[in-house]
N, C-alpha and C positions, 0 to 999 in steps of 0.2 A: 574555890581557891582563897588562900588567904593575900591581903594587900601587899606582903613582899613577895610571895610568888607570881603575882600580877604584875609586878615591876621588872622582877627578873625575866619571865617568860613573854611579858607581854609585847605586841607589836603593832607598829601604825605604820601604813603604805607611805605617808610624808614624813616618817623619821628615818635620819640615817639610808637618805638616799645616795645612789653613785654619781659620782660627777658626770657632766652631760656629755664628756668626750669618749665616754665608753664605747666602743664599735661593738655593734649587736648585729651586725652584718647589714644586708638589703633590707631597705625601708620603702614603705611606700603610703600614700594617704589613703588608698583605698584598700580593700582586702584582695590581695594578689591572685587568692586560688579561687574566689568567684566566677561563676560560669558568665560569660558573654556571649548572647545570642547573636547569631550572623547581622550582619547590616539588612536591613529593611523589614526584619520580622521585629524587631524591638519598638518600632514606631506603627505598630498596627495591632488589630483586636487578636491577631495570631498569638500573641504572648500571653492574653488571657485564659485562651485554652490549652497552650501549653503547661501554664502554671496551675491550672485547675486540676488537671489528669495527672499531673506530677504530684501533688498536694494529695489525692487520693489514692495514687498507688502507694506512696509513702506512709498513708496511715494504717495500711494493713502490716500485720506483723510477719517479718519474714526472719525464721529462726532456723538452727541448725537442730534437727530432730530424729527420733529413731521411731520407724513405722512398724507395722505388723505386716504378717504374709500378704494381706490384701492392699498395702500400699497406704494404709488409713494411719492417721497420727498416733503415735503409741505414748512417746514421753519425751519429753527435751532434751537435748544432748548439751551440758553446758559444759562439758570437761575441755572444748578445744577453744583456741585463740578465734576462730573464725567466728564462734557463736558470739563471743564477746565484739568483736568487730561488727557483726551485723545488728545487735541489739543495744551495745551499751558506746562503743568507742570506735569509731570506724578507723580516725587518724586523730592527730596533733589539733585539728581545726573543727572536725565534725562527728556529729553522731553517727550512729548506723541510719536513723531516719533521714538526716540530713544528708547522707550518702547516696541514698534510694531516690531522693528528689533531684539531687545534682545528676543520679544516672540518667533518670527519665529526660529530664529538660536536655540535655547533651544527646540523648538518644532523638529525641523528636527535631531536634536542630541538625544534627549531622547523619542521620541516618543510621550510623553504627557507633557504638561507642564501647571503651576497653575499660573492665575494669582490673586494675594493675595491682597484685602484691607488692607493696612496696617493703615492709617489714616480713619476714618469714623466719621460721625457726631452724629451717634448713636452705640451701641454696635450691631454689627452684628449679633450675635448669638441669639439675643432677638426679632427680627422681622425686619420691613423696616430700611433699611439705604442709605445713599447718600455716596459713596468713595470719599475721598479727595487727597489720594495719593495712588499709584499703584505701585506694582513690582511684576517681574515675578519669581515662587520658581519651585525646585525640587522636586517632589513627592517622598519621602523615604520609606512611609509606607500606606497601604491602609487599611481603616477599612470599616464596612456597612455603615456608615453615617457620618465618618470623613476620613480627610486625614491628614498625618504628611507631612509638606513642609518645606524643605531647604531654607531658603529666607534670604537675607541680612537685616539687621538690623543697620540703621544709627544713632542709639543713640551709640551702642558700636564698630560701624565699622567691624564687623565680621558677617558671616554666620550663622544664629541660626536657630532650628527645632522648630516648633510650630504645634500644632494640633488644627485644625478647621473645623467644620462643612462643608460638601460638599456644602451646599445650598449658602453658604456666599463666596465661592472660585469659581472663573470660571476656569473651567479644559477643555482644550481645547485638543482635540486629532488630531494628524497628518493625517488629509485626504489622504495623501499620505503613510500610515504608512506599508502596506502590500508591497511597493516597495522600501522603504527607511529604515523600522527599525525592520523587521522580520528578525531572524537569519539567513535563506538562501534565503533574497530576493536579488535581483540584485545588490543593492548598498553595502550591507554588503559583497557580494562576491567580488565586485570590490575594497572594501577597503583592503580585504585579500590580492588580487592579488598584488595590489601596494605595499601594508606593504613588501610581498614577494620579489617583485622587486627590493625595495630598499635595503633590507638586502643583496641581491645578488650583487646589485653595491657597497655596503660598503665593502663585502669581497672581490673584485676583485679591490678596489683602496687604500689598504691599504701597499702600498709599497712591496709587496712580488713578488720575482724573479720567484717563477714558473719552477723550471728547476730540471731535473733529471741527475744525475752524475752516468755514467756507468763505473763499476769498471773493474779492467782487471782479476778478478777471480770470482769464484762462490761462493755465500754467502748461504750456507747450514747449515754449523757447527755455534755453538755458538760463537767460538774465529771469526770467520770471519763477523759475524754482530756486534761484539763489535768492531773490526777493520774497518768497514763500516762507525759506528755509530762515531767512532774517527774522520775519513776520514771528514766525513760530518760537525762536530763541528769545526774542524780546517779551512774549507772553509770559514763557516758563521763567524769566529773570524776574517779569514782576511779582507774579505768584509767590516765588521762591523768596524773593526780599520783603515783601508784605508782611506786617504782622499778622494780620487776620487773612492771608492769602486772597487779596484783591487785586484784578487788573482791569485795564480798559482797553475796548475796541474800538474801531472804526464803525460809524454809523452804517457802512454798505458790508458790514463783514456779520455773518451768521455762523452760530457756535450750537452745535449738537452733541448732546449728554448722551454716552452710550452707560446707562445705568443698570444694565443686565447683560449676562454673558449669554453666550450662546449654549442651547441647550444640547445635552447627548443623552446617550443611556447607558451612562458609565455606572449611575449609583444603581440602577434596574439590574447591570450585570453583577454587581457586588452583591446585592440583596439576593440575586439567583443563585451564585457561587457558595454563598453563606450557608444557604438552605441546603444545598446539594451535600456540603462539606459535613454539615451537622448530621445528617441522614446517613453518610458513610462511616462517620466517626463512631454513631450510633449513641449521639447524646444530643440533647435538645436544650432550648431557651431556658425551661423550667429548672435544669440541672444547675445552671449558673446563677439561677437568682435564688437558688435554695427553695423553690416552691414544689418541687417534683413529689408526685405522690408513690407508693411503694412499688407499684409496679413499673414506673418510669424507670427510679433508680435498680431497681433489679435487672432491668434491660441494658442499662448503661453499665451496671458492674460486668453482666456477662459478656457484652459486646465489645468492652473497651478495657476497661481495668482488669479482667480476668487474662486476656491474651498477653497483655503485657507483664505480668507477674508472673506467669507461666514461662514467657520466654526469659524473664530473668533466673527465674529459680532453676530450671532446667539446664542452664548454662552453669551457673555456680556449681551445681551438684556434679557436673560433668568435667569442670576444670579444677575444683578446689578440692575434691573429696578422691581418693584413691578408690581403684576396684576393691581392694579389701574390705574399704569403709563401706562402700555401698553393699559388699555382700555380707556386711553387719548391720544392713537394714538402715544405714544413716544416708539423712536426705536433706536437703536444703529445702524446705517448705515454707508457703505462706498460708497462714491461719486467720480465717475472718471470722468476725464477731458475729454470730447468727442473730441476735438481739438489736444490732444497731439499726435498723431500719423499722423496728416494731415500734410502735406507740405504746406508752405507759401503760394506757387504759387494757391492752391487749396481753402484756408480759406476765398478769397474774394468772389468766386463763392458760397462757401455754405453760408456765411453769406448774400448774395444776397437772396439765396433761402429762409432763414430760416425769413429773414425780410418780404418777398413778401407774403409768407403763413401765415405771422401773427403767427409765434411760438414764436419767441423771438423779444425784442425791440433792438433798436440800443444800448442802454446802457448797456443791458443784454449782448450782444456782446462783446462790449468793456471790459467789466470786465472778460470774458471767456478768450477774446484773451490776457490780462493785461494792458490794457489803462485806464486811468482815464475816469470816466462819464463825461458827458458835461452838461451844465447848460439847454441846451434847452428843453424845455416840452416837445416837439414833438419828443424828442428822446426817452421818457420814454413811446410813445404811440404804442399800436400793429396795425398799418395799413401800408397797403402797399402805400410807399413812390413813387411807379413807376407812381400812378395815381393821376393825378391833381384833387383837389376839383372842384367841379363846380361852376361858379361864379353866377348861375342863383338858387342856391341850397336856399332854404327857411332858414332865419336866427334861429336860436334856440329859443325857448320860453322863454321869461323872467320868471325869478322866484318871480317879484313884483307883488302881488295880483292886485293893483289898475291898473298897467299898462295891465294886463291881462284881467280886467274887461271893459276898455277902447277899447280895441282891441275887445272885443267879442260884446261890443254895436255898434263898427264903422261896424262891419260885419254884426250886424242885419239889422242896417239900411239900408244898401247897399243892402241886398236882399229884404228887403220891398219895397225899391223903385222900383228895377228891378220887382217885382211882380206888382205892379200898373201900371207901364209903359207899362207892356205886357196887362193888363187887358183892359186899354186904348186902 
């Protein structure tokens, strides 16, 4: 661009600002559509468990695809608005991956979550529709054929309740509901124990002295009690008004400091419940620390991540794809990267086996490994590159009919001469 074009078309965010009195609607100092976990969860280690699993689920690609007769992935189906919502832009505030992470967090916290098609190409209550934007919502009321959902309205900037038919809303239930959301489940018991432990810690760290004063007389009458209470308040006043917290007592009085709290088995119960929860969820300490080996991560993916992904994709397929689309082999499918848990030193060996067995072409393997494809036509061929082509191999037949006719006539003349020579 020339200097004159830059002056005419250039734009700066701090130039030409609108006056501050312009009404842009409801405003908030924090993002209003952000998921807020239930009280008692956000103060415990359970939040770390929720977030770790939600991140791992969101890291898997969920796409609108076409499958073959064996329900295997054939090709992506990018013609629909639903595909754009799941991969690129779910709504004005979230990408497709952020929507999935928000969905999993809400599902863990509430047990059931609704995926609401906010904008559609047609009215979803009348028949087939293609969702344009999606948002997660909290189901506040259940009806036989409808649900009332609390969902964020980007037009007003607030969460509002809407009543929608069940057939147009994806209702996803936590597959780990019995472990995480039942009133007496392992996770709920752990949350209660952790909340109780936090309350005890707060009580022991509020700056109390926790001491007993032994007075030189027996407190049995009301007058002695009033005298003892007056003496206690006098010591409290001395300590609070003193710069260094110093007080004096009578020579006949004794002070006993309670420097340790009574012991209980609360901590051991928390450790037991945490270990039990890890086992029931199929996760381990190494998974959160990032030191888990391939077998541990495979067990974690199969027992924890895959059931959640299946619950999400099956419900999205059932509600957002019509019977006609499903009969055309359209599905909502999660696609996991097969080499994500493989060490770099093993990728070359695996790639060699895939190419020699003619499972993947070199360019397909380069795409999986994150490299750009090469322009060599042989890189797109399914063949064993370790075997050299025979130099004596017959060349391929020509596609020109005249050339084929000439070759056929020459062959017939050769065979006729051979026959005549044999007869002679």
